[in-house]
C-alpha positions, 0 to 999 in steps of 0.5 A: 165613501159608501155604496147606497144601500137600504137596511133594516126592514127593507133589506129583510124584505128583499132577502126573504122574497121567494125567488123559486120561480125566477131561479127555475127560469134562470137555470133553464135560460142558462142551460139553453143559451149558455155561450150563445147570443140568440137569447133575450136581448140584453139579458144574461144569467151568471151561474157559478158552482164554485167561489172565485178569486177577485177578478177585475173587469169593466162593468157597463150600465146594468142591473144585477139581481142576486138570486142565490149565493153571495159576492163582494164588489168594489169600484174605487173606494166604494164596496158592497157585500151582496147576497140573495135578494140584493140588487146592484145597479151600475150607471156608468162604465166603471172598473170593478173588482169582484168575487163570488163568496158563496156558491156550490154544486147543490146551490150555485151562485145565480145572478140575473143581469140586464143591460141598461139602455140609457137612451131609453131611460132619457126617453122617459124624462118628459113623462116623469120629470117633476114626479122623480124622487130626489137623488141625493148622494147617488153613486155609479154603483148602488146596492139595495134590496130587490124591489118587487116593482121592477122584479115583476116585469123583469120576471115577465121578460125572462119568461118570454124565452120560450115565446120568441114572438112575444119577445119580439112584439111585447119585449120592448114594452116590458123592458121600458117598464123595467127601466121606468120602475128602476128609475123611480126606485130607491136604487135608481138615483144615478139614473135620475141624475142621468136624465138631463144631458147637461147634468153633472152625471151626464157630463162625467159619462161623456168624459168616461167615454172619451177616456175609454176610447183613448186610454192608452194615450197620456191623459190631460185632465184639463182637456177632459174638464173643458169637454165636460164644461167644468173647471179642473177642480170641479171636474175632479170632484164630480168625477170622484163623486160619480165613480168613486175614483179619480180620472187618472186612477180610472185610466190606470185601471183600464190599462191594467185590466186590458194588460191582464187580458193580454198577459193571459193570452200569452202572445206578448212578453210583459214589456210588450204588454206594458207598451201596448196599454200605454206605459212608457216604462215596463218597471212602472207598469210592473209596480202598478200591476203588482199593487193592483193585482197583488202579484207581478205581471209575470205570474199572470202569463199562461206559463205561470200556472193558476192564479192565486185567490188573494185580494186585488186592488182593494186598497186599505180600509175600503168600506163594506156594507 
């Protein structure tokens, strides 16, 4: 499976856009609000001066605009290489493996990230309904060259960091415009599929919420299928089509990512962490962990030293763009 990604002239146009103004604003925003919560609602700047090893995290719905540097991102059997001028849209809560591949002190990796409000997206349905472009083969992870139509309002929102009154009064309308532009853009296919609360994408989103809420418990796929109003085989197919993985693998990824955080905290031994995230056997846990992260869990404790930078959880022959 491939992540939806434009190519040719569109990619060239996105990569050649001048982001100098956005870069300057983002650098100031990162310096002003790093580690703080009083910045613009939903907006985050990721700034790194060094490349990174692969990290596994849970992405919630976001739009990510790469301003400088490059990164690789995987979810399930989908993967994308992203560079300056590219954007990544995530429509569902998904376990993601990614690493920064280009960054330096003189030209840091810089990404502008905005949380997506799916309730706001759905509120647009009555107004845009029949005018929506088709959303064939849309995935929960979609990469494409950045579109000036949504970059413009996103830049205006970022510029409000020095005008708190404008941010409070005008910010919601600008965010609505960003969501509308994304909804109508080539990268917004899965957002369009989420407009109807009874669509397959929306049903899978509800199933994902249920898995996340109780990921430590044994997973009954048949019950999830009933919740989604699908047969087990149809549910399995639609789940993999949306997320790039199976329900059981999705749950396993949640458990292993949670376990990695607990191991790094160092308060529990490996066996206790295994039980804490829902495994019945520490041996089974260690085997799954090693397969996911490329090393045994004992090497991810504080006493084991720095983590190596090898690839994790990519599988064999994961497609790249």
